[in-house]
N, C-alpha and C positions, 0 to 999 in steps of 0.2 A: 542734116537732119535736125529737127526740133526735139529738143529733150529738156528735162528740168534743170540742168546744170549748165550755167552760162559760162563759155570760156573765159570771160573777162573776170570770173571769181577768183577766189584765192585757191590755186591748185595745190600749192604747198601746204596750205592749212588744212585742206580737205584731205590730203594724203597723210598728213601727221595724225589726223583723227582716225583715218582708216586703219593706220598701222598700229595705233593704240588699241583698236578694235581686235586687230589680229593677234596681239598678246593675249586677250582674253578668250579668243578662239583656240589659243594653242597651236597656231600656224607653226608648221616645222622649223621655220627660220627664227622663231622667237624663243624656243626652249633652251635655257642655259646648259652648258656642259657640266658633267658630273665631277665629283671630288676625285673619283679615280682618273678621269682625263686630265685633271689639272696635275695629279701627282705624277702621271706618265710624263707630261710636259716638262715638270720640273727635273726629270730623270733623262731629259733629252730624247724622248720617244713620243713624238707628236706629229700631227699633220693637220691641215686646214683645208677647206675648199673655197673656191672662188665662184664655182659652178655646182650644180646639184650633186655629182657623184665623183669624179675623178679628183684626187687629192693635188695639190699644187706641188710641183717638184721641189724637194728640199734644196736644190742647188739654186732656185730662185731666191732663196733668203740668205742674208748675211749671217755670220756666227754671232748670235746675241750675247754670247759669253765672253768673247774675245775683247770687245770694247762696248762702250754705252751706244746703242742704237735707238734712235727715236723712231717710232713707228706711229703712223696715223691710219686708223680704222676708219675710212671715209664712207659715210652712209653705210656703216657695218656693224651697228650694234645688235643686241639680241642675246648677249651673253654666250657667244660661240667663238668667234676668232680672237677677239681681243684678249680674253682671259687666257687662252691657250698661249698666245704669244707672250703675254706678261709673265706666265709661269715659266715660259722658255728662257727668260731673261731680257726682253726688250722693255724700254720706256714707252708705254702705250698711251696714246690719246685717242679717244672715240669721238667722233663728230657724226651727229645723226639727227635727223628731223623730229623723231618720235620720242617723247619722253618716257613712254611706257617701255619701249625698247632699251633705251639707256638704263632704265631702272634694272633690266634684266642683267646688264654688266655689272651694275652696282651691287646687285644681289650676290654675284660670284665674287666680285672684289671683296666685299665684306666677309663673306663666307670663308674665303681662303687666304685673306690677308694679302691681297694682290694690289699695288699701287696704280691705279688706272685713272687717268683724268678724263672727265666726260663733259662734252660740250654740245649743246643743242643748237641746231641751225640748219639752213639750207645748203645742200652740198655744192650748189652753184655760186655760193657767196661765202668765202673763207676769210672775209675781212679781219676776223678776230686773231687769225693765225699769222705769224710774222713770214716775211720771205725766207727761203732757204732754211727752213726750220726742221725738215724730216728728212731721215736716211731712206725711209720705206713708206710707201703708201699701199694699204691693202683696201681694194674696193671691189666688193662683190657685186653680184647682178642687182644693182639698185638703180642705175641710171635710166632703167626702163620706167621710172616712175616720175621722170622730169620731162617736159616738153622739148628741151634742147639740151644736148649733151656737150656741145662745145664750150659753153662757160665752165663746165665741170673739168674738162681737160685743161683749159687755161689756168684755173685756179690751182688745180693739182701741181702743174709745173711750177708756178710761182712759188709754192710753199716747199718745194723740193730742193734739197741741196744738190750740187753737182755730183754726178756720179750716182745719185739715188735712183730707185726703182720704183715704178708704179705697177702693182699687180691688179689687173682688172678682170671682172667677169662681165660677159656680154651676151645678151639674148641674141641668137641668130634672126634677123628680121624676116627670114622665110617662116618662121612660126606664126607671124601676124598675118599672113596672106589668106589664111583659110578661115572659113565659119566656124567659130569656136565651139558652138554646141555640137555640131555635126562632128567636129574633130575629136571630141571627147568620146564619141561613138566608134571612132576609127574610120569615118567617112571624110574625105577630103574635097571640099568645094572651094575653088578660088572665090573670095569674097571681097578682099581689101587690097589696097595699094600701100606701097611703101615710099616715104615713111608713113607710120601707122599712128592714128591717135584714137583712143576711146571716145574723145569729145566730139569727133567729126564721123566717126565710122559706125557707131552704135545707134540703133534705133531708139525712139523713144521708150518703148518697153524695155529693151536691154539696159538702157541707161537707168531707168527707174529701178530695175531689179539690182543693178550694181550698187546704186546709192541706198537702197533698202538693206542691202546685205553688208554695208560698209566696206566694200571691196576698194583697194587702191585703184586709182585712174593709171592705165598704162600706155606707154608710148613706144612705138617700135621705130628705132632710129637706123638709117641707112648705114651700110658698111663705110661708106665715104666719110660719114661724121663719126663712126665708132673707131675705125682704124685710122683713116686719113685724119680725123680730127685730133688724134694724139700727135701724129707727125706734125701737123700744122701748129700745134701748140709748142713745138720745139723739141719733142721727145723722139727717141729712136726706138722702134719695136725690136727687141732682141730676144723674143720667145714667145712661141704661141702654141696652144694646143686646142683640140676640140672635144666636147663633151656631150652627153645625151642626159635624158631623164627618163627612167622607165615609166614613170607616171604619165607621161605624154605620148599618145600612140604615134605621134609623128617621128619620134626619136628612133623608131624601127627603121626608118628610111633615110634619115639625115641627121647628122649632129646639129643639135638645136641650141648649143651653147659654144662660145669661144672664149678663152682665156688668154690675155696677152701680158707680157712682161715688157715695160717700156723705160727706157734709161734716158735720164737727163745728162746730156754730154757736158 
């Protein structure tokens, strides 16, 4: 379809600006955690999400107080997971594309006296990070904003220590099958193929509206790339659960999110 955004343009740059705009709009995934949540985390009473609603099982995490644990929040800024993990005792690095989202983590870190390292960059290129640097990677549902997820898995595996875990949130590609505007009304009309891309699936009018609203470009990856891609990168999937989101009508009928724990042997 013809539309005003050329696929050869800078998708990373566009989505960076779009997420900066989401911070101004107070998107739910950009609002920093409270002082009360930080205090509870300091008292070992904490939880985080990779998907919208179901907390990640605590057994998926190492004991942050037993020994120094290096954690990478990969494309996971916004002042939410990283400050909680830092308050729980982890040594946290946040790597994200959006400077405004990173600023949300800096706000909490400064407010609460938390030592969090912030790095801006593309989740598919972690060249600034050394091999075998991290004991844990926390990667919420953010790879739906890159056209290919396979480089993300390969880079994650490279920077993981042996025995480290990668905790990832994944959008079930079934979500992208349907006409989005009708789905918001509870009507399900098959419209798209998987893998899905806003760049090739939206009409000119839909794309223009997306650009005018500064909405991020989305990509729906196959389960082969999302789950099989982790295995292909050299990881072993050792945990999995599904989740929904009450804001999405389709979640009444099928789980629209998957969370995985993948271990580097």
